[in-house]
Structure formats: structure tokens, C-alpha cells
C-alpha positions in Angstrom: -41.9 -39.4 37.8 -44.5 -36.7 38.0 -45.0 -35.4 34.3 -46.7 -32.0 35.9 -43.3 -31.6 37.9 -41.1 -32.0 34.8 -43.5 -29.5 32.8 -43.1 -27.0 35.2 -39.4 -27.1 35.8 -37.0 -26.6 32.6 -34.2 -28.2 34.5 -36.1 -31.4 34.8 -37.6 -31.2 31.3 -33.9 -30.5 29.5 -32.6 -33.7 31.3 -35.7 -35.8 30.3 -35.6 -34.4 26.8 -31.6 -35.2 26.3 -32.4 -38.9 27.0 -31.7 -38.9 30.9 -33.5 -41.4 32.9 -34.7 -39.4 35.8 -37.0 -40.3 38.8 -37.6 -38.6 41.9 -37.7 -40.8 45.1 -38.1 -39.2 48.6 -36.5 -35.9 48.4 -33.8 -37.2 45.8 -33.4 -36.8 41.9 -32.1 -39.8 40.5 -30.3 -40.0 37.1 -30.4 -43.8 36.0 -28.2 -45.6 33.8 -25.1 -43.4 34.0 -22.2 -45.2 32.3 -18.9 -45.3 33.8 -15.5 -47.4 33.8 -14.6 -49.7 37.0 -11.5 -50.5 38.5 -11.5 -53.8 35.8 -12.0 -51.2 32.9 -15.4 -52.5 32.2 -18.2 -50.4 31.3 -20.9 -50.4 34.1 -23.9 -48.1 34.7 -24.7 -46.6 37.8 -27.1 -44.0 39.6 -26.4 -40.0 39.9 -28.2 -38.9 43.0 -28.7 -35.4 43.9 -30.8 -33.8 46.5 -34.0 -32.3 45.2 -35.0 -29.2 46.6 -38.3 -27.4 45.8 -39.8 -24.2 46.6 -43.5 -25.5 46.2 -43.3 -27.1 42.7 -40.4 -25.3 41.5 -37.0 -27.0 41.8 -34.2 -24.6 43.6 -30.6 -24.7 43.6 -29.2 -27.5 46.1 -27.7 -26.3 49.2 -24.5 -27.9 48.5 -22.8 -29.2 45.3 -22.0 -32.6 46.4 -23.4 -35.4 44.5 -24.2 -39.2 45.3 -23.5 -42.3 43.2 -24.7 -45.9 43.4 -22.2 -48.1 41.7 -18.4 -48.6 41.9 -16.5 -45.6 42.2 -15.7 -44.2 38.3 -12.4 -44.8 36.9 -10.2 -43.4 34.5 -9.4 -45.6 31.0 -6.5 -47.1 33.3 -8.8 -48.4 36.0 -7.6 -45.7 38.6 -10.1 -44.0 40.5 -11.1 -40.7 39.3 -9.7 -38.6 42.1 -10.6 -35.4 41.1 -14.1 -35.7 42.1 -13.7 -38.1 45.0 -15.3 -36.7 48.3 -15.9 -39.5 50.3 -16.9 -43.5 49.8 -19.2 -45.1 52.6 -22.6 -46.9 52.3 -25.2 -44.5 52.9 -28.8 -45.4 52.9 -31.0 -43.1 51.4 -34.3 -44.7 51.4 -35.1 -48.5 52.1 -34.1 -49.6 48.5 -31.3 -46.8 47.6 -28.0 -46.9 49.0 -25.1 -44.4 47.8 -21.9 -45.8 47.9 -19.8 -42.5 46.9 -19.9 -38.9 47.1 -18.4 -36.7 44.6 -17.3 -33.1 45.0 -16.1 -30.7 42.3 -17.0 -27.3 43.1 -16.6 -24.9 40.2 -14.8 -21.6 40.6 -16.5 -18.8 42.0 -16.6 -15.8 39.7 
């Protein structure tokens, strides 16, 4: 990831400084090695994907609140999918070598 882009954007710098593995691919921000529990109650690692919108070289708020995920659907400690975040599940090819399997939505209340 461009160190210049990180240095110009406090949100990206904060993610990196807090130890998240971040990468920009095409028009997406990828957070790699995100731990989650699968339906077999195993800890796995996935990729959380968000649209990366820029105004010049500054990040701007994404136009929606939906995030994508590459990995199995995250589950609770009992192996049941976390339904509160589920938006949809289908393979979505984002780049030739990046496929999102799920989308999540948990829009915070306004106000």
C-alpha cells in the first residue's frame, strides 16, 4: 500500500498503527487476517473488504454501509451464523484474484 496515501489519511494510518494488515486493491480497502469463527467452531482468518472512495488523495466516507467478506460466514461461539450482520451471500468477483463471498450490513442508528 502506498505509504504516502496512509500518511495523508488519519483513518488509514490508525488502522495500520493498530496492527491491522491493510491493502488497497483496485477501488477496495482490504483488511487481511481478520479472525472469525466458522460453523465448525474453528478460528479462521478472512478478508474484510470495503469500497475505498477518494477525493484526490484523501479518503471520503463510503456511499453505503455495506462491507464485503472473503471467507466463510462468521459464526457465534455455537457455530450459528451471526444473523445481525448478514446482508447477502453469493460469490462476487471484485478483481481477477479477489472474490467476496458475503456482504454485511449493520447500519448504526441515525442521530
